[in-house]
TORROVEX-216958 format. One record per residue (C-alpha): x negated, y, z; residue number from 1. Coordinates in steps of 0.5 Angstrom, whole numbers, padded with zeros to 4 digits. Example, Ala and Ser with C-alpha at 12.3 -4.5 7.8 and 13.67 -1.06 7.14 Angstrom:
<atoms>
    xx    yy    zz num
 -0025 -0009  0016   1
 -0027 -0002  0014   2
</atoms>
This chain:
<atoms>
    xx    yy    zz num
 -0077 -0128  0047   1
 -0078 -0131  0054   2
 -0078 -0126  0059   3
 -0085 -0125  0063   4
 -0083 -0120  0068   5
 -0075 -0119  0070   6
 -0072 -0114  0075   7
 -0066 -0116  0077   8
 -0060 -0112  0081   9
 -0066 -0108  0084  10
 -0064 -0103  0089  11
 -0068 -0099  0094  12
 -0067 -0094  0099  13
 -0071 -0089  0103  14
 -0068 -0086  0110  15
 -0061 -0088  0107  16
 -0062 -0085  0100  17
 -0062 -0089  0094  18
 -0068 -0088  0090  19
 -0067 -0094  0085  20
 -0060 -0096  0084  21
 -0058 -0103  0081  22
 -0064 -0104  0076  23
 -0064 -0109  0071  24
 -0070 -0110  0066  25
 -0074 -0115  0062  26
 -0081 -0115  0059  27
 -0083 -0120  0054  28
 -0090 -0123  0053  29
 -0094 -0118  0049  30
 -0089 -0112  0050  31
 -0090 -0105  0052  32
 -0084 -0102  0056  33
 -0084 -0095  0059  34
 -0080 -0093  0065  35
 -0079 -0085  0063  36
 -0076 -0080  0067  37
 -0077 -0074  0071  38
 -0080 -0073  0078  39
 -0076 -0077  0083  40
 -0072 -0081  0079  41
 -0075 -0088  0082  42
 -0079 -0090  0076  43
 -0086 -0091  0081  44
 -0082 -0094  0086  45
 -0079 -0099  0081  46
 -0086 -0101  0079  47
 -0089 -0101  0086  48
 -0083 -0106  0088  49
 -0085 -0110  0082  50
 -0092 -0110  0084  51
 -0090 -0112  0091  52
 -0093 -0106  0094  53
 -0086 -0104  0096  54
 -0082 -0109  0100  55
 -0076 -0111  0096  56
 -0069 -0109  0099  57
 -0064 -0112  0094  58
 -0064 -0116  0088  59
 -0069 -0121  0085  60
 -0076 -0120  0082  61
 -0078 -0126  0077  62
 -0085 -0127  0074  63
 -0083 -0132  0068  64
 -0079 -0138  0072  65
 -0082 -0136  0079  66
 -0078 -0132  0083  67
 -0083 -0128  0087  68
 -0079 -0123  0091  69
 -0071 -0124  0093  70
 -0068 -0126  0099  71
 -0073 -0129  0104  72
 -0078 -0129  0099  73
 -0084 -0124  0099  74
 -0090 -0126  0095  75
 -0096 -0121  0096  76
 -0099 -0117  0091  77
 -0105 -0121  0090  78
 -0101 -0127  0089  79
 -0097 -0125  0083  80
 -0102 -0125  0078  81
 -0102 -0118  0076  82
 -0106 -0112  0073  83
 -0105 -0105  0076  84
 -0108 -0099  0074  85
 -0106 -0093  0078  86
 -0105 -0085  0077  87
 -0112 -0084  0081  88
 -0115 -0090  0078  89
 -0117 -0093  0085  90
 -0124 -0095  0084  91
 -0128 -0097  0090  92
 -0133 -0091  0091  93
 -0138 -0095  0094  94
 -0139 -0101  0089  95
 -0142 -0100  0082  96
 -0138 -0100  0076  97
 -0139 -0108  0074  98
 -0138 -0109  0082  99
 -0131 -0106  0081 100
 -0129 -0110  0075 101
 -0131 -0116  0078 102
 -0128 -0115  0085 103
 -0122 -0119  0083 104
 -0126 -0125  0080 105
 -0128 -0128  0087 106
 -0126 -0135  0085 107
 -0132 -0135  0080 108
 -0139 -0136  0081 109
 -0143 -0130  0082 110
 -0147 -0130  0075 111
 -0140 -0132  0071 112
 -0137 -0126  0075 113
 -0142 -0121  0072 114
 -0141 -0124  0065 115
 -0134 -0124  0065 116
 -0134 -0117  0068 117
 -0139 -0115  0063 118
 -0135 -0118  0057 119
 -0129 -0113  0060 120
 -0133 -0107  0060 121
 -0136 -0108  0053 122
 -0128 -0109  0051 123
 -0127 -0102  0053 124
 -0134 -0099  0051 125
 -0137 -0098  0058 126
 -0142 -0104  0058 127
 -0147 -0098  0058 128
 -0145 -0096  0065 129
 -0145 -0102  0069 130
 -0150 -0100  0074 131
 -0147 -0093  0075 132
 -0142 -0091  0081 133
 -0135 -0088  0080 134
 -0137 -0081  0082 135
 -0142 -0081  0076 136
 -0136 -0082  0071 137
 -0131 -0077  0067 138
 -0124 -0078  0068 139
 -0123 -0082  0062 140
 -0129 -0087  0063 141
 -0126 -0088  0070 142
 -0120 -0090  0067 143
 -0123 -0095  0062 144
 -0126 -0098  0068 145
 -0120 -0099  0072 146
 -0116 -0102  0065 147
 -0122 -0107  0065 148
 -0122 -0109  0072 149
 -0114 -0110  0071 150
 -0115 -0114  0065 151
 -0121 -0118  0068 152
 -0117 -0124  0071 153
 -0113 -0125  0065 154
 -0106 -0123  0068 155
 -0100 -0124  0064 156
 -0097 -0117  0067 157
 -0100 -0110  0067 158
 -0097 -0105  0071 159
 -0099 -0098  0069 160
 -0097 -0092  0074 161
 -0098 -0085  0070 162
 -0105 -0087  0067 163
 -0107 -0081  0063 164
 -0104 -0076  0068 165
 -0111 -0073  0070 166
 -0114 -0073  0063 167
 -0114 -0067  0059 168
 -0110 -0067  0052 169
 -0115 -0068  0047 170
 -0118 -0074  0052 171
 -0111 -0077  0053 172
 -0110 -0078  0046 173
 -0116 -0082  0045 174
 -0116 -0086  0051 175
 -0108 -0088  0050 176
 -0110 -0090  0043 177
 -0115 -0095  0046 178
 -0111 -0097  0052 179
 -0105 -0099  0047 180
 -0110 -0103  0042 181
 -0113 -0107  0048 182
 -0106 -0108  0052 183
 -0104 -0111  0045 184
 -0110 -0115  0044 185
 -0109 -0118  0051 186
 -0102 -0120  0050 187
 -0100 -0118  0057 188
 -0093 -0116  0058 189
 -0094 -0108  0060 190
 -0090 -0104  0065 191
 -0092 -0097  0064 192
 -0089 -0091  0068 193
 -0089 -0084  0065 194
 -0086 -0077  0065 195
 -0088 -0075  0059 196
 -0084 -0077  0053 197
 -0089 -0077  0047 198
 -0093 -0081  0051 199
 -0088 -0086  0052 200
 -0086 -0086  0045 201
 -0093 -0087  0043 202
 -0094 -0093  0048 203
 -0088 -0096  0048 204
 -0084 -0102  0044 205
 -0078 -0100  0049 206
 -0077 -0094  0053 207
 -0072 -0094  0059 208
 -0070 -0087  0061 209
 -0068 -0087  0068 210
 -0064 -0082  0072 211
 -0062 -0081  0079 212
 -0065 -0089  0080 213
 -0061 -0092  0074 214
 -0062 -0093  0067 215
 -0059 -0088  0063 216
 -0061 -0091  0056 217
 -0065 -0096  0054 218
 -0068 -0098  0047 219
 -0073 -0097  0042 220
 -0077 -0090  0041 221
 -0073 -0089  0035 222
 -0066 -0091  0037 223
 -0067 -0086  0043 224
 -0069 -0080  0039 225
 -0065 -0081  0034 226
 -0059 -0084  0037 227
 -0059 -0081  0044 228
 -0053 -0083  0049 229
 -0052 -0077  0053 230
 -0055 -0069  0053 231
 -0060 -0071  0058 232
 -0063 -0077  0054 233
 -0063 -0072  0048 234
 -0066 -0066  0052 235
 -0071 -0071  0055 236
 -0075 -0072  0049 237
 -0076 -0065  0047 238
 -0072 -0058  0046 239
 -0065 -0058  0044 240
 -0060 -0052  0042 241
 -0054 -0053  0045 242
 -0047 -0050  0042 243
 -0041 -0050  0045 244
 -0034 -0049  0042 245
 -0027 -0051  0041 246
 -0025 -0058  0037 247
 -0020 -0056  0031 248
 -0018 -0061  0026 249
 -0024 -0066  0028 250
 -0029 -0061  0028 251
 -0033 -0057  0033 252
 -0034 -0050  0031 253
 -0041 -0047  0032 254
 -0044 -0041  0030 255
 -0049 -0045  0025 256
 -0043 -0049  0022 257
 -0038 -0054  0024 258
 -0040 -0061  0027 259
 -0036 -0067  0027 260
 -0032 -0068  0033 261
 -0031 -0076  0033 262
 -0026 -0078  0038 263
 -0025 -0071  0042 264
 -0018 -0068  0042 265
 -0016 -0062  0038 266
 -0016 -0056  0043 267
 -0022 -0059  0048 268
 -0028 -0055  0049 269
 -0034 -0059  0047 270
 -0042 -0058  0046 271
 -0046 -0060  0040 272
 -0053 -0061  0041 273
 -0058 -0060  0036 274
 -0066 -0061  0035 275
 -0070 -0055  0033 276
 -0072 -0059  0027 277
 -0065 -0061  0026 278
 -0063 -0053  0023 279
 -0066 -0052  0016 280
 -0067 -0045  0015 281
 -0068 -0041  0008 282
 -0069 -0034  0005 283
 -0065 -0035 -0001 284
 -0059 -0030 -0002 285
 -0053 -0032  0003 286
 -0046 -0031  0001 287
 -0041 -0028  0006 288
 -0038 -0036  0007 289
 -0045 -0038  0009 290
 -0048 -0039  0016 291
 -0054 -0034  0017 292
 -0058 -0032  0023 293
 -0063 -0026  0024 294
 -0070 -0027  0026 295
 -0072 -0025  0032 296
 -0079 -0028  0032 297
 -0083 -0033  0028 298
 -0089 -0037  0031 299
 -0094 -0042  0028 300
 -0095 -0048  0033 301
 -0100 -0051  0028 302
 -0097 -0057  0024 303
 -0090 -0053  0025 304
 -0087 -0046  0026 305
 -0082 -0044  0031 306
 -0077 -0039  0029 307
 -0073 -0035  0034 308
 -0066 -0034  0031 309
 -0060 -0029  0034 310
 -0053 -0030  0031 311
 -0046 -0026  0034 312
 -0040 -0030  0033 313
 -0033 -0029  0036 314
 -0025 -0029  0034 315
 -0019 -0025  0037 316
 -0023 -0019  0039 317
 -0029 -0023  0043 318
 -0036 -0023  0041 319
 -0041 -0028  0043 320
 -0049 -0028  0042 321
 -0053 -0034  0041 322
 -0060 -0035  0041 323
 -0063 -0041  0038 324
 -0069 -0044  0035 325
 -0071 -0048  0028 326
 -0077 -0052  0028 327
 -0080 -0052  0020 328
 -0086 -0056  0018 329
 -0092 -0052  0016 330
 -0093 -0045  0016 331
 -0086 -0041  0015 332
 -0086 -0034  0018 333
 -0081 -0030  0016 334
 -0081 -0022  0019 335
 -0077 -0020  0025 336
 -0070 -0018  0022 337
 -0070 -0023  0016 338
 -0063 -0026  0015 339
 -0064 -0033  0014 340
 -0059 -0038  0011 341
 -0058 -0044  0017 342
 -0056 -0051  0015 343
</atoms>
């Protein structure tokens, strides 16, 4: 697909510290790409550079075939044809809602501006609040208005900076569902910044996981969750169990069974990373040769149960204790002290 927004070899420093390091990204029309990573990894700086809010230091920014930032080029934000939705929504407190949405439509006559603004408010379900002021709306309502304002000029590119961070959990779920459908309906290329992996998986066609200013791994939500390239990426998408052990005969010995070691050399130490849902436990009678663990606690988390497990393992007179978790679907609450088989 043709790239609508391209960041090419972008690097950026603050006070001599590099916060974005040789970043290259392409976003196609209608695609939602999420920059995901911990605080301080450079994702918001990258978005601000794309928007023109932060001057480009190294690299190029292209929108379609047009270079909007590069050596000797710095197109201002208002001339880039982008829609912006900030973390704090950034609505003008002295303007009512319809005036906020119409703010970026100055090229149209006043009656046309009002009608276009009303159309966008209807799309986000906020046309009934057209004459109210931002302080009279809830956080979720303000977020919808901010999106309507961003979409009103029909931009080719939408940039979202942590757009749901100020919303409570239940409202966040509903609002992000509404926003995703609106973004897809608009056909705009969307670059979104978040530190929430579930949010990124919900919203994104593609995710770029950032660490220390660089992209650690990029791909579909499925590929990043199921085939992470590193322990960092695996751990960023949820809790993991980590077992260390020696490589022998092409396998890593762990307290829950051997794991294929790939091309790791025999005798080396390796870490096996397993998600809690990757450990299946049963209360069936276990023979001496099977891998078992003792239940420390079991907690119902709603759609699943989390079982805290304990096992001792060792050889040559040394014993090591392991504490790890299994996540089982539905209600599975074995008593403390129960011995379970682990697969």
